[in-house]
N, C-alpha and C positions, 0 to 999 in steps of 0.2 A: 345587256343589262336591263332588268325589269325595274320600272319606276313606280313608286307609291307616292301619291300626293295627298295633301290635306288642304281643303278649301274652307276658309273660315272668315269671320268678320271681326267683331270687337273683343272676343275672348283672347286671353293672353297666356294662361298657364298650360292648358291642355295641348294646343297645337305644337308648341316647341318641345314639350315633354314626349309627345308621341313620336315626332320626327327623331329626336335623340334616341329614344328607346329602340326603334326599328334599326337605326344605323349602329347602335351599340351591339346589337345581336350579331352583326357582321355575317349575315346569311349570304352565302356565295351567290353572286349575280343579282342581288336585290339592294336597292337604295331608296331612301325616302327624302322628300323635300316639300316645301310649300308650293302649292300649285302656281304656275306662271301661265297667264292667258294673254296671248297677243291677238293675232287675227284668227277668227273662227269662221271656217268655211264649211258648208254643208258636206256631210259624208266624208270629211277628211279627219283621220285619227288625230287625237290630241297629244299623243306621246306618253300617256300614263297607262299602266296596266291596272292600277287600282286608285280610286279617289275616295277619300273620306269626306263626305259632304256635311258641313256644319253651318251653312249659311243660305243655301238656295231657297229656303222657305221664305226669306225676306227679299231676295233679289231675283226677279224674273229672268234677267239676262243669264245669271248663273244656271238657272233651271234649264233654259234652252241649251246652253253649252253642255250640261251634263247629259241631257238626252241625246245630243249628237255624239257625245263621247261614248255613251252606252251602245249606240247603234253601230259604232265602229270597233267595238270590242272591249272597252274599258269596263271593269267591274266597279260599280258605284255603290257605296255604302252610305245611305240606304237607296234602294231602287227609286229613281226620280219619277218614273211613270206611276208607280203605285202611290207615292206620296202626293202626287198631283190629284189623284182620284179619291184619296182617303178623306174621311171626315167623321166627327164624333158620333153622329146619330147611327151611321152605318156600323161603326165599330161596336157600339152597344148591341145592335141587333145581331151582329156576328157573334159577339160574346155569349148571348143567350143560346145560340145554336151550338156553341162550343162547350156549353155546360158551365160557364163562369158567371156567378151572380153579379148583377149590376143594378144601380138604382132604377126605380120606376121612372120612365122618361116619356114625354110627349114631344112631338115636333110642332112648333108654332109657325104659321105663315108670317111673313114680315108685316110689320105694322103699316108701312108705306109701300105703295106699289113700286116695283123696280122701274128704272128709267125706260122710256120707250114702250111702256105698256099702258093699257087702258082698262076700263071696266070689263070690256069684252074678252080681255086676256084671262079672266078668272071666272068664266061662267061655269066651270066644273067645281069651283070651290064653294063649299057650304059655309054657313055662318058658324064661327067657332063658339062652342058652348063652354064658357068659363066655369060654370057651376059644376059640370061634369069633370072638368080638368081638376078643379080644387078637390072634388070628392075622390078622384083617382090618386092624385099625388099627395094631397094633404099639406100641412104646414109644420115646420118651416120647409121652404123649398129654394132651389136655385134656378135662376133664369140666366142662360149663357149661350153664346153663339154656337150653332151646330157645327161650325168649322172654324178653327182658330186655336189660339193658345195664349200663354202668358197672363192669364186671368184678365184679359181685356173685355170690357162690357159685361162683366159677371155681377149679378145681383143676388143677394140673399133676401128673401121676402118672408114675412111672418103672418101676413093676412091678405085678404082679397084686394084691399085698397092699395097695398104696397105692390102687389103683383101687377095691377093695372097701371100704376104710375111707372114702374120699371119698363113694362112693355111699351108705354107711350114714348119712351126715350130711345127705343132700339132702331128707329128709322127703317132702313131696308134690310137690316140683318134678319136672317132666318134663325130663330132661337130654339133652344131646348128648354122645356120646363121639367125639372127633375127633383125628385125627393131629396131632402138633406138627410145625411146619415149621421146619427149621433154615435160616435165611436169610442171604444175603450183603448184601441191600439191603432196605429197608422204606420204604413210601411211604404217605402219607395224602393223599387227593385230595378237594378240594371240587368239587362239581358243582352249578351253579345254572341253573335253567331248562331242564335237560336238554340244554344245549349249551355252556356255559362251564365249563372245567375248569382247576383250579389243582393241579399236582402238587407235593407238599411232601415232601422227605426227612424221615423220622420215625424215632425210636428208642424203641420201646415199653418197653424195658428200663430207660430212664432214669427219674428222678423226674418226676412229671407236668409240672412247670414247665420241665423241660429236654428234653422229648421232641422238640421241634423244633430243638434245638441240635445239628444233625448235618449231614453232607453225603452226597451220592450217591456210592457206591463205584464203580459201573460207569461207565466213561467211553468216550469216542471213539464210533466207529460203533455199537458194541454198546449203548452208553448211549442214543444216540438211538433206536435200534430199540426198546429197552426202554420209553422214554417214549412212543413211538407206540403200542405195544401196550397200555400202561397207560391211555392216553387212550381207545383203542377199547373196552377192557373196562369202563372207568368209565361211558362213554356207554351201552353195552349194558345194564348193570345199572340205571342210573338211569332210562333210558327204558323198560325192561322193567317195573320196579316202579312207575314213575310219580311218583318223588320230584322236587319242584322244588328242594329245598334239602337236600343230603345230603353225607355224606362216605363214601369208599370206601377201605379199607385193603388193601394188597397186601404180602405177604412174597415176596421173589424168591429162588427156589431153583434153582440151575443155570441161571440166565438166564431162568426162566419166572415171571412174576408170578402169584401164587396169591391170589385174593380171600379175605380173612379176615373182614372185617366191613364190611357195606355197607347196613345199614338204620339210619341215624342221622338222623332227621328234625329233631332239635334239636342238631346237632353243636356242639362247642366252638368259640366264636368270640370268645374273650377275648384282648385285645391282650397281656396279660401271659404268656399261654402260647403263642399262635401267632406272636407277633412283629409288629412294626409294618407290615412290607411285606405279609405275608399278610393282616393285619387290614384294611389299606387295600383290598386286592383284594376281600375278601368284603363289606365295607361298600358299596363302589361297585357291585358286581354285584347285591347284594341290593336296593339302591335302584333300580337300573335295572329289575330284574325286577318289583318291586312297582309301579312306575310303568306299565310295559307292561301288567300285569294290570289295573290300575285303568282305563287307557284303553280296554281291550278288554272290560271288564265290562259285561254286559247285565243290567239290573235284572230281578228276578223269574225269571231262568233259572239253571240249574246252571252254575257257572263253576269247576269243579274239574278238575284234571289226573288222568286215568286212564292208567295204564301200558299198554304194548303187550300185556301178558299179559291184562288185562281186555278191552281193545279186540278182541284176536284171538279171545278166548273168545266175545264177542258175535257177531263176524262169521264165526267158524268157521275163521279162517286160522291157520296154524301160527305159533308164536312166532318173531319176527324175530331173526336172529342178527347182523345188521349194524346198526351205529349210524349215525345221520345225521351230516352234516358239522357241525363245531363248532370253536370256538377252544380252545386249550390254552396254559397257561403253566406254568413251573416255579417253585415258591416258593423263595426264598432261605433259607439256613440262618439260624437265630436265634442271634446271638452274645450278646445281652443280653436281659433280660426286659422292658425298657422302651425299647429303642433306637428312634430315629426315623430311618427310611431312606427312600430313593426307591424307587419301584416299578420292576420290570423283571425279566426272566427271564434268568438266567446261561446262557451257552452251555457245553455239555460240553467238557471238555479233550480234547486229541487222544489222550493216552496212556490206555490201558485199565489199570485197576487190577486186581490179582489179587484174586479173590473170597476173602472170609474166612468161616470157620465162625463162626456165632453162639455166643456164650457163654451159659451158662444164666443166666436172669434171677434177680436176688436175690429171695428169698422171705421173707415174714413168718413168724410162728410157725405151726407145723403144726397141723392140726386133730386132734382126738382122737375116739375112738369105736371100738367093737368091730368086728371083721371079721365080716360076715354069712356065713351058710352059703352056700358057693358051689361051683360046679364048678371045681375047681382044675386046674392044669396036670397033665400026664400022671402025674407021680409021686404025686399026691394023689388020694384017692378020695372026698373029701367032696362032697356034692351042691351044685349051683349054687344061688345065692339066687333065690327066686322073684321075678319082676318084680312090681311094685307090688302087686299086689294080689290075686293069686289067693287068698291067705289072709293072715292076720296073720303076721308073721315068726315062724318057729319058733325054738326055743332055738338060739343060735348055737354052731357048732362052734368048737373052739379052732383057732387059726391061728398059724403061726410069727410071731414078732415081727419086724417090719420097719419101716423108716423110714415115718412117717406121710406121707399125701399132702400135697404142698406147695400151699398156697392161693396162687393167683397174685397178683402184685403189683396193688393196686388202681389202676384207671385213672381219670383225671379224669372226674367225672360229666358226662354230656352232657344 
């Protein structure tokens, strides 16, 4: 008997639905259950042919357990080795090579030196030029950790003073400084198995439980072309990164889908947020994927998915820019948090809607903090703040009072 397990934390609706769906299919020789972990010994098999991982990004013990399981032949969805190495700045750089548009982005050294380092640890690091950064990225912009999720430590800034104040609060975090995209449409896309895509209209400015309660603005022929492009970009990214179970977010500006977030190996799959139709799609396709992997699993061998980036690096081939053939559906808007609906993809209406400018997202309380010494715009002569660490921050120069950086609205934890 081949066993499929799901490893999870606080979520309630998806794990049980997944186990029930696999077992309801009654595939000969395959069963599903919640993962049970007792004693974990090096190089000893865990007893599962497939594990769906929904929690190890938050629990290091689980991550170590999964790597040991993978070493002894378990197929892990998603690959725990790749997820350990992955981060947002690299994802963006790979997206550029794959031909997928992403926001202009700079990498910022941490404001404070990491523990156990000194000035001499950063002798290769030049002074960061904020004026050039502002010129390159513009305003508004976002400052967010280069690795992480859940919209933790994310700031929206509208001017130089707000950018400096936000940076002053980031401590030892390595941050991204990224252009904000004013969008007329926004989508969140599930991608399972690197071939099945569900495109869902999404409104990130709504409260978490209302973000799927929206409709696609672009219609007609332009709308269909947009969906085709989004499908293509989603597959390029997920196949390039090697994620079996992922979501990809796109902000559409002037008809062009720009990838915003696409490294979510434990994406939200709660029926109360995604809605019954979208929930049905993800449960069914996750069950199919797990069964396929269990049937293909070869005991004692590596049964992990590696993205085209890793495969091409081994073979010496350039990164592929074209995605393979796959199916795609469009998710229906969510009108209630608990509605029960039939599955199906709505067809775009014939009339094209005029694009709208996005309104600013509502923001919670602003952060506080002093403005670091920084290279100011042309009219000011103060020196720019040193990037992390060339030395401990010097006494801060006075700066004109300005609205504090807006901390971005929290996103539902994934």
